[in-house]
Residue frames relative to the residue before (quaternion, step in Angstrom):
aa qw qx qy qz dx dy dz
X 1.0000 0.0000 0.0000 0.0000 0.00 0.00 0.00
X 0.4178 -0.7249 0.4930 0.2385 3.57 -0.79 1.02
X 0.6666 -0.4781 0.3831 0.4246 3.55 -1.29 0.27
X 0.6376 0.5302 -0.3249 0.4547 3.58 0.94 -0.88
X 0.6615 0.5001 -0.3054 0.4680 3.59 0.93 -0.87
X 0.6507 0.5165 -0.3177 0.4570 3.60 0.97 -0.82
X 0.6716 0.4860 -0.3005 0.4717 3.57 0.95 -0.83
X 0.6294 0.5217 -0.3366 0.4673 3.60 0.99 -0.78
X 0.6507 0.5151 -0.3106 0.4636 3.57 0.96 -0.88
X 0.6355 0.5281 -0.3320 0.4551 3.59 0.96 -0.81
X 0.6526 0.5097 -0.3108 0.4666 3.57 0.98 -0.84
X 0.7215 0.4455 -0.2649 0.4591 3.58 0.74 -1.02
X 0.6733 0.4982 -0.3007 0.4562 3.60 1.00 -0.76
X 0.5805 0.6192 -0.3717 0.3762 3.59 1.16 -0.52
X 0.3256 -0.7574 0.5035 0.2584 3.58 1.08 -0.67
X 0.5367 0.6176 -0.4018 0.4111 3.59 1.29 0.09
X 0.5446 -0.6064 0.4592 0.3533 3.55 -1.20 0.46
X 0.6127 -0.5363 0.4299 0.3901 3.54 -1.24 0.49
X 0.6075 0.5622 -0.3443 0.4431 3.58 1.04 -0.77
X 0.6833 0.4912 -0.2874 0.4574 3.59 0.82 -1.00
X 0.6635 0.4950 -0.3081 0.4689 3.60 0.88 -0.92
X 0.6549 0.5135 -0.3121 0.4582 3.58 0.91 -0.91
X 0.6775 0.5010 -0.2927 0.4520 3.56 0.84 -0.98
X 0.7379 0.4391 -0.2338 0.4561 3.57 0.81 -1.00
X 0.7242 0.4392 -0.2479 0.4702 3.60 1.09 -0.65
X 0.4531 -0.6943 0.4487 0.3334 3.57 1.18 -0.46
X 0.5093 0.6096 -0.4260 0.4330 3.56 1.29 0.34
X 0.5513 -0.6144 0.4507 0.3397 3.56 -1.00 0.82
X 0.5081 -0.6562 0.4645 0.3091 3.57 -0.92 0.90
X 0.6423 0.5286 -0.3284 0.4474 3.60 0.97 -0.80
X 0.6500 0.5026 -0.3126 0.4767 3.58 0.95 -0.86
X 0.6661 0.5065 -0.2998 0.4582 3.57 0.90 -0.92
X 0.6505 0.5128 -0.3225 0.4582 3.60 0.92 -0.81
X 0.6655 0.4892 -0.3082 0.4720 3.61 0.91 -0.87
X 0.6429 0.5252 -0.3191 0.4571 3.57 1.01 -0.81
X 0.6798 0.4880 -0.2892 0.4649 3.60 0.84 -0.95
X 0.6706 0.5009 -0.2938 0.4615 3.58 1.02 -0.81
X 0.5081 -0.6632 0.4170 0.3579 3.58 1.23 -0.27
X 0.4281 0.7013 -0.4643 0.3306 3.57 1.29 0.14
X 0.7513 0.1983 -0.1201 0.6179 3.54 1.25 -0.50
X 0.1715 -0.7878 0.5820 0.1055 3.55 -0.76 0.98
X 0.7222 0.3420 -0.2376 0.5523 3.52 1.21 -0.32
X 0.0482 -0.7707 0.6347 0.0292 3.53 -1.01 0.82
X 0.6042 -0.5617 0.4112 0.3879 3.53 -1.17 0.50
X 0.6107 -0.5859 0.3921 0.3607 3.54 -1.14 0.68
X 0.6435 0.5144 -0.3460 0.4490 3.61 0.99 -0.67
X 0.6248 0.5145 -0.3342 0.4830 3.59 1.12 -0.62
X 0.6409 0.5088 -0.3160 0.4800 3.58 0.96 -0.85
X 0.6409 0.5304 -0.3193 0.4538 3.58 1.01 -0.81
X 0.6438 0.5170 -0.3220 0.4633 3.60 0.95 -0.85
X 0.6800 0.4798 -0.2944 0.4698 3.58 0.91 -0.91
X 0.6404 0.5233 -0.3257 0.4583 3.58 0.97 -0.83
X 0.6520 0.4965 -0.3165 0.4777 3.60 0.95 -0.79
X 0.6370 0.5425 -0.3247 0.4409 3.56 0.95 -0.89
X 0.7607 0.3489 -0.1828 0.5159 3.58 0.96 -0.88
X 0.4314 -0.7296 0.4351 0.3038 3.57 1.34 0.21
X 0.3486 0.7098 -0.5136 0.3330 3.52 0.98 1.00
X 0.2842 -0.7368 0.5853 0.1838 3.55 -1.14 0.58
X 0.2483 -0.7722 0.5698 0.1315 3.55 -0.73 1.09
X 0.0343 0.7866 -0.6140 0.0557 3.52 -0.81 1.04
X 0.5549 -0.6037 0.4351 0.3720 3.59 -1.08 0.57
X 0.5642 -0.5990 0.4312 0.3701 3.59 -1.08 0.60
X 0.4835 -0.6561 0.5005 0.2921 3.54 -1.11 0.67
X 0.3807 -0.7016 0.5512 0.2431 3.55 -1.00 0.82
X 0.4853 -0.6640 0.4702 0.3201 3.58 -0.91 0.83
X 0.4837 -0.6562 0.4960 0.2990 3.55 -1.08 0.72
X 0.3705 -0.7414 0.5223 0.2005 3.56 -1.00 0.86
């Protein structure tokens, strides 16, 4: 599951409004709405960081498969 998918799932599973998440996390409501709607699959790292902190998620680099 990609970072974008994990963040979208956190937003939808929270049951909170986009307005509330945007206000409390410091992310623009317009950016958050476009991201959740799938209009944007890439978000800036600082935006992803704000959302991850808001949802108490830990961002870690993907593991490389063993050869």
